N, C-alpha and C positions, 0 to 999 in steps of 0.2 A: 508561442508560450513554452516555457521550460517544462520538460518532462516531469521533474519533481513537483512542480506547482500543480500540474494537471493531476498527478497521483494524489497529492494532498487534498485538492478540491473534491475529487471523487470520493475519497475515503471519508472526508467530512460529511458528504451527503448521505453516507451509508453507515450509520452507527452500529448496525447489526453485523458489520464485517463484510469484507469483500475478498474474493480470491484473486490471486495474481493473474489468472487467465482473463478475468473480467476487466482488470486494469489494463491488460495488454490490448484488449479490444477497444477500449476507450482511448488509450494513448496512441493506438495504431503502431504498435512496435512489437517485436518478438517477445515472448514471455521470458526468455532468458535475459534480454536487455532490461525488461521491467523488473525482474527479480534483483538485478544489480542496483537499481535505483532504490527499490524497497529496502534492501539491506543497508544501503547508505543512509536512508531516512531513519531506519531503526537505530543505527549506530549514533545518529544525531539526536536521538531521543524524541523524534517527532511522531513516529507511529510504533505500534507493537504488533508482533505477529504471534498468532496462536495456531498450533497445529491441531487440526481436527481430522482424525483418520489420515488420509494421504494428502488432504487439502490443507493449505496454510491460509488462514483468514487474517486480513490486515485491518487494524483499528487505529483510529486517531488516538494518540496517547494523551491522557488527561493530565494537565499540569496541577501538581499539588501546591497549595498555597501554605 
């Protein structure tokens, strides 16, 4: 399964937000690798990132109609 799809599926299951470190453990990849995919998904408008202290929480971006 594609890394981006795994990230999107995990973020979809956690509407309260998830940290990049959590995503790295789920995807079984280094956090720097996961961060690259997260920023790519953010650029594509699929997820949003919110900084809380030193942590960055990832959320599924809601589509406005």
